[in-house]
C-alpha positions as CSV (number, residue, x, y, z in Angstrom):
1,M,-5.4,32.4,-26.1
2,M,-3.9,35.6,-27.5
3,E,-0.4,36.4,-26.6
4,M,-0.1,38.7,-23.4
5,K,2.8,40.3,-21.8
6,P,3.9,38.6,-18.5
7,K,3.1,41.7,-16.6
8,H,-0.5,41.7,-17.8
9,L,-0.8,37.9,-17.2
10,L,0.3,38.4,-13.5
11,C,-2.3,41.1,-13.0
12,L,-4.9,38.8,-14.4
13,A,-3.8,35.9,-12.2
14,I,-4.8,37.7,-9.1
15,F,-8.5,37.2,-9.8
16,T,-9.0,34.9,-12.7
17,A,-7.6,32.0,-14.7
18,L,-5.5,32.0,-17.9
19,G,-8.3,31.3,-20.3
20,P,-12.1,32.0,-20.7
21,I,-14.4,29.6,-19.1
22,M,-18.1,29.3,-19.7
23,V,-20.7,26.7,-18.8
24,S,-24.3,26.0,-19.8
25,Q,-25.7,24.3,-16.7
26,T,-25.2,25.5,-13.1
27,H,-25.4,22.1,-11.3
28,A,-23.6,20.0,-13.9
29,Q,-22.5,16.6,-12.7
30,L,-18.8,15.7,-13.2
31,H,-18.1,12.5,-14.8
32,L,-15.0,10.5,-14.9
33,E,-12.9,9.6,-18.1
34,I,-9.6,7.7,-18.1
35,A,-7.4,9.7,-20.5
36,K,-4.3,7.8,-19.9
37,A,-3.8,4.5,-18.1
38,P,-0.3,2.9,-17.2
39,A,0.8,0.4,-19.8
40,E,1.7,-2.0,-17.1
41,A,0.5,-2.1,-13.5
42,P,0.0,-4.8,-10.8
43,K,-3.5,-6.5,-11.3
44,I,-6.0,-6.6,-8.6
45,A,-9.0,-8.9,-8.9
46,I,-12.1,-7.5,-7.2
47,I,-14.5,-10.4,-6.6
48,P,-18.0,-9.0,-6.5
49,F,-19.0,-8.7,-2.9
50,S,-21.9,-11.0,-1.8
51,N,-25.2,-9.2,-1.5
52,D,-23.7,-6.0,-2.9
53,Q,-24.0,-4.1,-6.2
54,S,-22.6,-0.6,-5.1
55,I,-19.5,-1.0,-2.9
56,Y,-17.2,-3.2,-4.9
57,P,-17.6,-1.3,-8.2
58,I,-16.4,1.9,-6.3
59,V,-13.4,0.1,-5.0
60,E,-12.6,-1.3,-8.5
61,N,-13.0,2.2,-9.9
62,D,-10.8,3.8,-7.3
63,L,-7.9,1.4,-7.5
64,N,-8.0,1.8,-11.4
65,R,-7.9,5.5,-11.2
66,S,-4.9,5.5,-8.7
67,G,-2.6,4.9,-11.6
68,K,-0.8,2.3,-9.6
69,F,-3.0,-0.8,-10.3
70,T,-5.2,-2.4,-12.9
71,S,-8.2,-3.8,-11.2
72,S,-11.2,-5.7,-12.5
73,S,-14.3,-7.6,-11.3
74,K,-14.7,-9.3,-14.7
75,N,-13.2,-12.2,-16.6
76,L,-12.1,-13.8,-13.4
77,P,-11.0,-17.5,-12.9
78,A,-13.9,-19.9,-12.3
79,S,-12.5,-20.6,-8.8
80,A,-13.3,-17.0,-7.9
81,A,-17.0,-17.8,-7.6
82,N,-16.7,-19.4,-4.1
83,N,-15.1,-16.1,-2.7
84,S,-12.2,-18.1,-1.3
85,P,-8.9,-17.3,-3.2
86,N,-7.2,-20.2,-4.9
87,A,-3.5,-19.3,-5.1
88,A,-2.6,-21.6,-8.0
89,A,-5.5,-20.3,-10.1
90,W,-4.6,-16.6,-9.5
91,Q,-0.9,-17.3,-10.1
92,A,-1.9,-18.9,-13.5
93,A,-4.0,-15.9,-14.3
94,G,-1.1,-13.5,-13.5
95,V,-3.0,-11.7,-10.7
96,P,-1.0,-11.0,-7.5
97,Y,-3.7,-9.5,-5.3
98,V,-7.4,-10.4,-4.7
99,V,-10.1,-8.5,-2.9
100,T,-13.1,-10.3,-1.5
101,G,-16.0,-9.2,0.6
102,T,-19.5,-9.5,1.8
103,S,-22.2,-6.9,2.8
104,K,-24.9,-7.6,5.1
105,P,-27.9,-5.3,6.2
106,T,-28.0,-4.5,10.0
107,A,-31.1,-4.2,12.2
108,D,-30.8,-0.4,12.2
109,G,-30.9,-0.1,8.4
110,G,-27.1,0.1,7.9
111,F,-24.7,-2.4,6.5
112,E,-22.0,-4.6,7.9
113,I,-19.1,-4.8,5.3
114,H,-16.5,-7.5,5.7
115,Y,-13.6,-7.3,3.2
116,Q,-10.2,-9.0,2.7
117,L,-7.1,-8.3,0.6
118,Y,-5.3,-11.5,-0.3
119,D,-1.6,-11.7,-1.4
120,V,-1.4,-14.5,-3.9
121,Q,2.5,-14.9,-3.8
122,K,2.6,-15.0,0.0
123,Q,-0.7,-16.9,0.2
124,Q,-2.0,-14.9,3.1
125,Y,-4.4,-12.1,3.9
126,L,-3.0,-8.6,4.2
127,L,-6.2,-7.2,5.3
128,N,-9.3,-8.7,7.0
129,E,-11.5,-6.0,8.3
130,L,-15.1,-5.4,9.3
131,L,-16.9,-2.0,8.9
132,T,-20.4,-1.1,10.2
133,V,-21.8,1.9,8.3
134,P,-25.3,3.6,8.0
135,A,-26.9,3.3,4.6
136,S,-26.2,6.9,3.8
137,R,-22.4,6.4,4.1
138,T,-21.8,3.3,1.9
139,R,-20.1,5.3,-0.8
140,Q,-17.7,6.8,1.8
141,A,-17.1,3.3,3.2
142,A,-16.2,2.1,-0.2
143,H,-13.6,5.0,-0.6
144,M,-12.2,4.2,2.8
145,I,-11.8,0.5,1.8
146,S,-9.9,1.7,-1.3
147,D,-7.7,4.0,0.8
148,T,-6.9,1.1,3.2
149,I,-6.0,-1.3,0.3
150,Y,-3.9,1.4,-1.4
151,E,-1.9,2.0,1.8
152,A,-1.5,-1.7,2.5
153,L,0.1,-2.3,-1.0
154,T,2.0,1.1,-1.4
155,G,2.8,2.3,2.1
156,I,1.2,5.6,1.1
157,K,-2.2,6.8,2.5
158,G,-5.0,6.8,-0.1
159,D,-6.9,9.8,-1.1
160,F,-10.0,8.3,-2.6
161,S,-12.2,9.5,0.2
162,G,-11.1,13.1,-0.3
163,R,-13.0,16.0,-1.9
164,I,-12.3,18.7,-4.4
165,A,-13.8,22.1,-4.5
166,Y,-14.3,23.9,-7.9
167,V,-16.1,26.8,-9.5
168,L,-18.7,26.5,-12.4
169,R,-19.7,29.5,-14.5
170,N,-23.1,29.6,-16.3
171,P,-24.0,32.7,-18.4
172,A,-27.3,31.1,-19.3
173,T,-28.7,31.6,-15.7
174,P,-27.9,35.2,-14.6
175,E,-29.0,34.7,-11.0
176,Q,-26.9,31.6,-10.6
177,R,-24.1,32.4,-13.0
178,Y,-21.3,31.2,-10.7
179,T,-21.4,28.2,-8.5
180,L,-18.9,27.0,-5.8
181,Q,-19.2,23.2,-5.5
182,I,-17.6,20.3,-3.7
183,A,-17.5,16.8,-5.0
184,D,-15.8,13.4,-4.3
185,T,-12.5,12.9,-6.2
186,D,-14.3,10.7,-8.7
187,G,-16.8,13.6,-9.5
188,E,-19.7,12.0,-7.6
189,Q,-21.9,13.6,-4.9
190,P,-21.5,17.2,-6.0
191,R,-22.7,19.7,-3.4
192,T,-23.4,23.3,-4.0
193,I,-21.8,25.6,-1.5
194,L,-22.7,29.0,-3.0
195,T,-24.4,30.5,-6.1
196,S,-24.1,34.0,-7.2
197,R,-24.6,36.2,-10.3
198,D,-21.2,37.6,-9.6
199,P,-17.8,36.0,-9.8
200,I,-16.6,33.4,-7.3
201,L,-12.8,32.8,-7.3
202,S,-9.9,31.2,-5.5
203,P,-11.5,28.6,-3.2
204,A,-9.2,27.6,-0.3
205,W,-9.7,25.1,2.4
206,T,-9.0,25.5,6.1
207,P,-6.6,22.9,7.4
208,D,-9.4,20.9,9.1
209,A,-11.4,20.9,5.8
210,K,-14.4,22.1,7.7
211,K,-14.5,25.5,6.1
212,I,-13.7,27.0,2.8
213,A,-12.7,30.5,1.9
214,Y,-13.3,32.2,-1.6
215,V,-13.3,35.6,-3.3
216,S,-16.8,36.9,-4.1
217,F,-17.8,40.0,-6.1
218,E,-21.4,39.9,-4.9
219,T,-21.1,43.6,-3.5
220,K,-19.4,44.5,-6.9
221,R,-16.1,44.7,-5.1
222,P,-13.9,41.7,-4.4
223,A,-14.1,40.4,-0.9
224,I,-12.9,37.3,1.0
225,Y,-15.4,35.2,2.8
226,V,-15.0,31.9,4.8
227,Q,-18.0,29.5,5.0
228,D,-18.7,26.8,7.4
229,L,-19.6,23.6,5.4
230,S,-21.8,21.9,8.1
231,T,-24.0,25.0,8.9
232,G,-23.7,27.1,5.8
233,S,-22.9,30.2,7.8
234,R,-20.3,32.5,6.5
235,E,-18.1,35.4,7.5
236,K,-16.5,38.2,5.6
237,L,-12.8,38.3,6.4
238,A,-11.3,41.0,4.0
239,S,-13.1,43.8,2.1
240,F,-10.4,46.5,1.9
241,R,-10.2,49.2,-0.7
242,G,-9.0,47.8,-4.0
243,L,-8.1,44.2,-4.5
244,N,-8.8,41.3,-2.0
245,G,-7.9,37.9,-3.2
246,A,-5.9,34.6,-3.1
247,P,-6.6,33.5,0.5
248,S,-4.4,30.8,2.1
249,F,-4.6,29.5,5.6
250,S,-1.6,28.7,7.9
251,P,-1.2,25.1,8.9
252,D,-2.6,25.7,12.3
253,G,-5.6,27.7,11.0
254,S,-4.8,30.8,13.0
255,R,-3.6,33.0,10.2
256,M,-4.5,33.9,6.5
257,L,-2.4,35.2,3.8
258,F,-4.1,37.1,1.0
259,T,-3.5,39.7,-1.7
260,A,-4.6,43.3,-1.2
261,S,-4.1,46.6,-2.9
262,M,-5.3,48.9,-0.1
263,H,-2.2,51.0,-0.4
264,G,-2.1,51.1,-4.2
265,N,0.1,48.1,-5.2
266,P,-0.9,44.4,-4.9
267,E,1.0,43.1,-1.9
268,I,0.9,40.1,0.4
269,Y,-0.7,40.7,3.8
270,E,-1.2,38.3,6.8
271,M,-4.2,38.4,9.0
272,D,-4.5,37.1,12.5
273,L,-7.9,35.4,12.4
274,G,-8.4,35.8,16.1
275,T,-7.7,39.5,16.4
276,R,-8.1,40.5,12.8
277,Q,-4.8,42.5,13.0
278,L,-3.0,42.8,9.6
279,K,0.6,42.6,8.9
280,R,2.1,43.7,5.5
281,M,4.4,41.0,4.4
282,T,5.8,42.4,1.1
283,N,6.6,45.9,0.1
284,D,7.8,46.1,-3.5
285,S,6.9,48.1,-6.6
286,A,6.2,44.9,-8.4
287,I,3.0,42.8,-8.1
288,D,3.0,40.2,-5.3
289,T,0.3,37.8,-5.2
290,E,-0.8,34.0,-4.9
291,A,0.8,33.5,-1.5
292,R,0.7,29.9,-0.1
293,Y,2.0,28.8,3.3
294,A,4.6,26.1,3.5
295,P,3.5,22.9,5.4
296,D,5.7,23.7,8.3
297,G,4.4,27.2,8.6
298,K,7.9,28.7,8.6
299,S,7.7,30.4,5.1
300,F,5.4,30.9,2.3
301,I,5.7,31.0,-1.5
302,F,4.3,33.8,-3.7
303,T,4.3,35.0,-7.2
304,S,6.0,38.3,-8.2
305,D,7.3,40.0,-11.3
306,R,9.9,41.9,-9.3
307,G,12.6,40.2,-11.4
308,G,11.1,41.4,-14.7
309,S,8.8,38.4,-15.3
310,A,6.3,36.3,-13.3
311,Q,8.3,34.0,-11.0
312,I,7.8,32.1,-7.7
313,Y,9.6,33.2,-4.6
314,R,9.9,32.0,-1.0
315,Y,9.4,34.3,2.0
316,D,11.1,33.3,5.2
317,L,8.8,34.3,8.1
318,N,11.7,34.4,10.6
319,T,14.1,36.6,8.6
320,G,11.6,38.4,6.3
321,S,13.9,37.7,3.4
322,S,12.7,36.4,0.0
323,K,14.4,34.0,-2.3
324,R,13.6,33.3,-5.9
325,L,12.7,29.6,-6.5
326,T,11.9,29.3,-10.3
327,F,14.4,30.2,-13.1
328,R,13.3,28.0,-16.1
329,G,10.9,29.6,-18.4
330,A,9.7,33.3,-18.8
331,F,6.5,32.7,-16.7
332,N,5.9,30.7,-13.5
333,A,2.9,31.3,-11.4
334,R,0.0,29.7,-9.2
335,G,2.6,27.8,-7.1
336,T,1.5,25.3,-4.5
337,L,3.5,23.0,-2.2
338,S,3.0,19.2,-1.6
339,A,2.1,18.2,2.0
340,D,5.8,17.2,2.7
341,G,7.1,20.5,1.3
342,K,9.4,18.7,-1.2
343,K,7.6,19.5,-4.5
344,L,6.2,22.6,-6.0
345,A,3.4,22.5,-8.6
346,L,3.0,25.6,-10.8
347,V,1.8,26.9,-14.0
348,H,4.8,27.1,-16.4
349,R,5.1,28.7,-19.8
350,P,7.7,26.9,-21.8
351,S,7.1,28.8,-25.0
352,G,4.6,30.9,-26.9
353,S,1.1,30.8,-25.4
354,N,1.5,27.3,-23.9
355,Y,0.7,27.2,-20.2
356,K,1.4,23.8,-18.5
357,V,1.5,22.3,-15.2
358,A,5.0,21.6,-14.1
359,I,6.6,20.0,-11.0
360,Q,9.7,21.4,-9.4
361,D,11.8,19.6,-6.8
362,I,12.4,22.1,-4.1
363,N,15.9,20.8,-3.1
364,T,17.4,20.3,-6.6
365,G,15.4,23.0,-8.4
366,I,14.9,20.5,-11.3
367,T,11.6,21.3,-13.1
368,N,9.6,18.8,-15.2
369,I,6.6,19.6,-17.4
370,L,3.8,17.2,-16.3
371,T,0.8,17.8,-18.4
372,P,0.2,17.1,-22.1
373,T,-2.3,20.0,-22.4
374,S,-1.5,23.6,-23.1
375,L,-3.9,25.8,-21.3
376,D,-3.6,24.6,-17.8
377,E,-4.3,26.5,-14.5
378,S,-4.7,26.2,-10.7
379,P,-2.7,23.0,-9.8
380,S,-3.6,21.5,-6.4
381,F,-1.8,18.5,-4.9
382,S,-3.7,15.5,-3.4
383,P,-3.0,15.2,0.3
384,N,-0.7,12.2,-0.3
385,G,1.4,14.1,-2.9
386,Q,0.8,11.4,-5.6
387,M,-1.6,13.3,-7.8
388,V,-2.3,16.8,-9.1
389,V,-5.7,18.2,-10.0
390,Y,-5.8,21.1,-12.4
391,A,-8.1,23.0,-14.7
392,T,-7.4,22.8,-18.4
393,R,-8.9,22.9,-21.9
394,E,-9.2,20.1,-24.4
395,G,-10.6,21.3,-27.7
396,A,-13.8,23.1,-26.9
397,R,-14.1,21.6,-23.4
398,G,-12.9,23.1,-20.1
399,L,-12.5,20.5,-17.5
400,L,-10.6,19.2,-14.5
401,S,-7.8,16.8,-15.0
402,I,-6.0,14.6,-12.3
403,M,-2.7,13.3,-13.1
404,S,-0.1,11.2,-11.3
405,L,3.2,12.8,-10.7
406,D,5.0,10.2,-12.7
407,G,2.9,11.1,-15.7
408,R,1.7,7.5,-16.2
409,F,-1.9,8.1,-15.4
410,R,-4.4,10.9,-16.2
411,M,-8.1,11.1,-15.8
412,N,-10.5,13.9,-16.8
413,L,-13.5,15.2,-14.9
414,P,-15.6,17.3,-17.4
415,S,-19.1,18.4,-16.3
416,E,-22.1,17.0,-18.2
417,Q,-23.0,20.2,-19.9
418,G,-20.5,22.9,-18.9
419,E,-17.0,23.8,-17.8
420,V,-15.2,23.9,-14.5
421,R,-12.2,25.8,-13.1
422,E,-10.1,26.6,-10.1
423,P,-9.9,23.2,-8.3
424,A,-8.7,22.9,-4.7
425,W,-8.1,19.5,-3.2
426,A,-9.2,19.3,0.4
427,P,-6.6,18.4,3.1
428,K,-7.0,15.3,5.1
């Protein structure tokens, strides 16, 4: 990336990412690569479920990509074959947890899945549960099992059954150059939401995860749409003169923040989604953009260059006052808050043309660079706050990466024949 002045970068951030992204296949499948695994992590043995070849491998994969565990269904002690944990054998093998299970077909064509989580040291079952699911939902059932195991062992809700929205761009097919897609967090089951020959940007989920908003240039002018994921119906929310971008929904889903330049300068506006009434939130000669509500709905963060460089500020909805949050580095933008409101993920430029994802503690202001790559954009927290997904480049590839906040684990989600950008993790 050539060096750009911060003012120019902030203008660019309203509607696009920091680096050029191109793809060669519209419906490219994402595939998972483990880029960095923790050196040491508690082991979990996944004994292959009886009468099953699809559920237990997903559970094994999920727990591995959590960054908290090392799971395997291979090279197990001989006593594992009887599906009844032998504490002495597992202790000798250095395995503290064992997952067992069975899958049986039901009369209506579905499956009855019985699984257990065994604590070797305590010599007792931590989980012993039965699920009945239709055949079309076995993958989701596997992710739910992983979520339950993860929570039982960590006390934190799992996010394996979540979804991520992202944008593909394909210059080779002009009629479908841009594609908005949703996939599982392991890159599987991609679903196309919208295709267009014109740019699609800034996907943003509603709090109930039933709809998704985005910016589309299909009328040759930027407009914000919201689309129902179950019916496919969509509605235009903002198409004012000038810019319309960076949508964000309030925690209760009744309001939307967005950037508009209807009065000349890019400012933050709030729309009441019931009445469509607008309220101008910022009024500054600087560029104000990328607003995101805080989880409690009492404030929002936004990016502004009012201090001379792109930095992140917090706007208090009760007082109308703004306070600067970021001070380290000459460029901080694309901020997003964790679900508990305690952490801020952002794009941070420590030096030169390096743009990295950093995590800032809201209370202390301490900022730590998270990512090892140098052209990162669009960080988005997992609902449980343990992971961040972002778009980046590695060599000639543009891809999504998911990284644990402790930096011990990272996985890549490149497309099979293309590049992806602007990820947004769905809320629970």
